[in-house]
Steps between C-alpha positions, in 0.01 A plus 500: 500500500661359186750729328770483236826612661866547411801557724760565231525653155517254214309304234135390539615204712555739793120527531330251731158463661482498881277589794558849643320741729240743370620856443352776716376817327664823612384859486321567172512131405252215463534123529394321184382143452676447169295350218763522226840656435660619178841387376712750308861585424526703819448179698798343325724803552433509874532120527834496320631826644580618148602755398716567804372857506182363662697373797658842549152657487402335826359163400779317684872480424565131568146362521151639430351700786152383399491119536165468319506623138218644293334839452193462276204383705125449499327406822260578782564740788516298822602771747602865497774683685490845661409798279338289227189690394403385150498120527310260727523127577327304225591741219623332181803694380797489267834681487847446641616371834793360695538124453221404260619138467321397818155437646509836681687821423534859620408783265491879522151642462621750239626215279161326477168557325172309471539200270331546160160335524542301179835341589588186693774519760741335256426757230520792742840387632636532146419872489669727758868548416488428127179687420591799716838520328330488160248765603769737618708432189216576259312772685759682710853449368377449144240781508296318238270731305192378309581380151872445556683189385655266757764227467514245785814287511439183697126516443432148627675546834361606835530876450471489122170313498348780706674778307333388176154502659550826689630682194180404314281584800662843537444597137802393296436520128712197418676248725772272368603208720834322467534140616616153398300290252341281769338800668367681193141383543495612864627847415231534233229406750637769734407758237818567305430640155818343367725225633868474405707185542840612630661181365414606144516878499664778698240745638775756562656501152384858438242422232206564738463778752278522807395775737558275800730199535475288816785255553393252766818312571719456197857610457496695176744794509358849536616595152296218346192578706512865398491395131141385560390839635320781321692833504346602835425151621534357851688189608416335832734225620343264752754277670749302298645155537873439458776289648666798664567411862527851641227714343327253268291666232459833679788664312281580199249678720772710657652588164157589361440746783842661448466525122142628486572873562737510202284341229163573345351172621363451852686209658371361829584218736228367725485327837159479667354431843127422467268749672139458603391773257662321205347168606157667516549641148596156376199342671267733309665412170485128581135512604415688178656219296774723354777306678520129579788320675680245285580209734728244338487241779427458871702288744428380854697676774723194547625538141628857537852397401372339180302814415810718536703250298248513215490878513875516443491241222314746276189453290248598768203675342354748746538414867562204730303471825517293819175367648502527878 
């Protein structure tokens, strides 16, 4: 089969297309014929081996343990391993897997769900990690109640584009999306009641207060983020991109967790592994029309390196996807 592989950490140039053997599903796993794969910041982090904390967490100290990158996937079940009870060959599914940047990939049954009927494979591959993270940020960590006001920082990004839609779908009274000027129209179409251009105004200057603030990857200090919160508001920090080699942008999440017990605000960090139940919830929202994936651009499998390069250059609105 054709697969994108890497044998060393580094820039996108370490990715190359080659012929490899098909993976074999293990206990509780299925073999997928991949239709499309999503490209997100997690792909870059594991490709580059940055921050170094990832290497210490078991992803490979000197080189990646998984030669084929990619998690987000949409495809068809080709074969099932022992103890698989819910899925059958021929099922069209979406979720996360091991090595999505290939024609075939292994996936755990409990990380997959039936593909939403109204989505193409390319659209479905843009959903799993980003939309599940947004769902858990709004519904679980954020504990959104009907009528509350929500501020989404990074509203045009992978997680942010879903957070805006999910906040509206789950009953928010007012959703404010923050993005650059080029993405303002997209964020409005996602359902934001108000769109702020971060190049012209500071959404955390303390003049406006929100019940829930979701930061989807910026680097604003905790003190500034808290200025945007209502007296009993909740802050959820999703990821964070920085040049720090050792822990990257995770320091804010750690500090938020430590500070939260001592202040009146609820401060939460969030790291998510998609589950079948969450994917099923998302499928219902997608099929109802309440949520729609925002796909910026699709690339052929052979151009995986270019897709990652564009992701890191900034300006992507929604998600990037590889056609397989």
